N, C-alpha and C positions, 0 to 999 in steps of 0.2 A: 724421572720417576719410573718410566717404562723400562729403562735400562736396569734399574734395581730389581724390578719384578722379573725381567728376563734372566738376570743373574740367579735369583732365588729359584726360578723354575728349572733352569738348566742344572744348577747344582743339586737340587733335590732329585731330579731324574737321574743324574749321573751317580749320586751317592747310593740310591736304592738299587739301581740295576747292577752296579759294580759290587755292592754288598752281596747280592744274590749270586753273582759269579764267584766271588771270593768264598762264600760259604760252600758252594758246591766243590771247590778245589782244595781249600786249606782250612776251612772252619773247624773249630773244636780242638786244635792242638793245645796240649797242656804246657804251662809255663812252670818255672822252678823258683825256689826262694820264697819271697813274700808275695808272689803272684798266685792267682787261682785260675783254674781252667775256664776259658771263655765260654765253653759249652755249658758249664754248670750255672753260670750267671744267666746265660740265655734261657736255659730251662726254667729258671725262676721267673723271668720276665714273662714268658708265654703262658705260665700257669699262675700268675699273680691273682690273688682272690679279689682284689679291688681295682677299680679304674683309677687313673691318675688324671686329675684336673690340673692343667699347667698354664700359668700366666706367662705371656710372652713379653719380654723386655728388650729394648735396644738402648744402649747407653744409659741404663738405669731408669728409663722411662717406659712405663707399661703401654704396649701398643696393641695387645690382643689377648685372646684366650683360646685354649685348645683342650682337647680331651683325648686321652689314650686308653684304649680298652683291649684286653686280651680275653678271648672266648675259646672254650674247649668244646668241640663237637663230639657227640657220643651217639652211638646207635642204640636203639631200644633194647636189643638183645645181643648178648655176647655170641650166640650161635649164628645170628644172622637169619634165622628162620622166622617166618611170619607167625605172629601171635595176635590174639584178639586184644583190643585195647583195654578190655576190662579184666584181663587176667595176666599176672606176672608170677611165675613160679618162685618159691622161696629160694634164696641163695643165688638168683640170677644176677650177674654183674653187668652193668653197661660197658660197652666197648668203646675205647677212644678211637675216633675216626679222623679227626683233623683239629687244627688250631687256626683261628682267625684273629688277626691283629688289625685294629681300626684306629685311625688318627684323623681328627677333624678339628676345624676351628676357623678363626678369622683374625686378621691383623691389619692395622692401618699402615699403609706405605707412604701416606701423606695425610695431612689434616682432612682432606676431602675425599680420599680414595681408600677403600677397604677391600682387601683381597680375602676371599673365602676359599677354603681348601678342604678336601677330604681324600683319604688314602686308605686302602685295605690290602692286606697281604694274607693269602691263604696257604697254609702248610699241611702236609700230610701227617699221619700219625707218627711217621719216622722223621718228621721235621724237614722233609724235602719240600721246597716251595712249589706250589701248583699254579698260583695266579696272583697278579698284582694289578691294582688300578689306582690311578691318581688323577684328580680333577681339581683345577684351580680357576677361579673366576675373578676377574677385575674388569668390570664392564667398561668398554665394549669388548674386552679381550677375554679369552678363555683358553686353557691348556688342558689336554686330556691324554693320559698314557695308559695303555691297557696291554698286558702281557700274560700269555699262558705258556707255561713251561713246556708242555708237550708240542706246542707249535714252533718253539725255538725262534720266535720273533716278537718284536714290540711294535704296537700300533700307536702312532703319535698323531694327534689331531690338534690343530691350532686355529682359532677364529679371532679375527680382528676386523678393523674397519674395511679391510680389503677383501673380506670373505674367508671361507674356510680353506685350510691347507692340511693335507694328510700324507703320511709316509709310513711305510712298513720297514722296520729295521731288523735285519737278521742278527742273532746273537753274536755271530762271528765278526760283525762290523763293530761291535762294542770294544773289540780288542785294539782298534786303531782310532782312538778318540779324536786326534787332530783332523783326520780325513772326514770323520762323521760330523764334527762340529762345523766344518766348512759349509755343510748344508744348512746349518742353523743360522748362519750369519757371517760366514767367511772369517776373516782375521779378527773381526770384532768379537765374535763369540769365543774364539780361541783366546783372545786377549783377556776377556772377562774372567776366564778360569785359570789364567796364568800358565797356559801350555806353551812350551817352546816349539818353534817351527823347525822343519827340516827332518830328513830321514834319520839322522843320528839321535833325534830326540823323541822318536816314536815311543809311546808309553803303553805299558800294560798295567792299567790301574788296578785290575783285580788282584795282581800280585803285590803292587806297591802299597795297597791299602791293607794293613795288618792290624787287627784288633789285639789289645792286651787287656787283662783284667787284674785288678789289685784289691786287696782289702784296704779300707780307709776309714776315716771318721769325719763326720760333719757336725757342725754346731747346730743344734736344734733347740731353740729356747735357751734355757740356762744350762744345758748339758750337751755332751757330745755323744752321738750315736754311731754304731758301727754300720758301715755301708760297703758296697762294692763300687769301684771306680773303673769304668770302661773307657779306653782311650784309643784313638786311631789318628794317623796322619793321612790327610787327603789333600792333594794338590798344594802341598806346602803349609797347610793349616792343621792344627790339632783340634780334634773334637773330643769332648769329655761328656760322659753320661754317668751320673751317680744314681745308684739303685739301692733300695732298702734290702734288708736281709730276706724279705719275702717276695721281692721282685717288683715293688712299686717304683715307678720313675719319680725321682726326687728333684733332680736338677740336671739340665743339659746346657753345655756351653758350646756355641757355634761361632764360626767366623763372623766378622763385621760387628762384634760386640753384641751379639744376640744371645739371650739366655731364656730358657724355659724353666720356670720355677713352680714346684708343687704348691698349690694354694694353701697347704698347711703352714707354710712359712709366713703367710700373711697374718697369722694369728699371733705372731711374736714381734 
């Protein structure tokens, strides 16, 4: 059971951090043909008007529940000048200052053990990431990741029956995943993620992980609806995310037969 949780924790950490690296380097490039710009779908996701409640399944068995929320931060005044709370000039428009994405929930990793998790990502008005925080609890174990873009490092904290363990990781270290994962558990951690060993197999996951976006259709009740399909390859596995035309998360397919399904599907 603990090995499964370790796999999920390491994979989640690696997926998010390398997505942030990827976005800073190659994010938003347009595709051709029947594809759509990844940046256009991303913009819909971070400005979606409604939250997405997602049921978590593994091998078609429901094991948990999660919630995805996107929030837009706005300043009180476009000019940035101080104004009294009781007065707002006509025509004054609020100014977009940031985006915040929150994801939280819980899932059973065994009939007796439930892991609880929460993650948040803050972006600037120009969609550059500013901060990321992830925490997962499976008593007596907990994992916490905190990163601030301007500091150029990641703080990792793990607590188990042996006590707390902490480490600061520089962004530059993320470019050598095999060497870094040796600190997490040697060849065991490397094996969990399917990384080859040796200098000839050193990976640059930020470049290997490339997102694509396509127009697609999904069966919803008795009809098919138009959606966007995001997909990417990570460590030999394909990840799919289906998004409504207004940015709501509808369906996510992850490795190990794990799917996240919008609770709207439960009504059909």
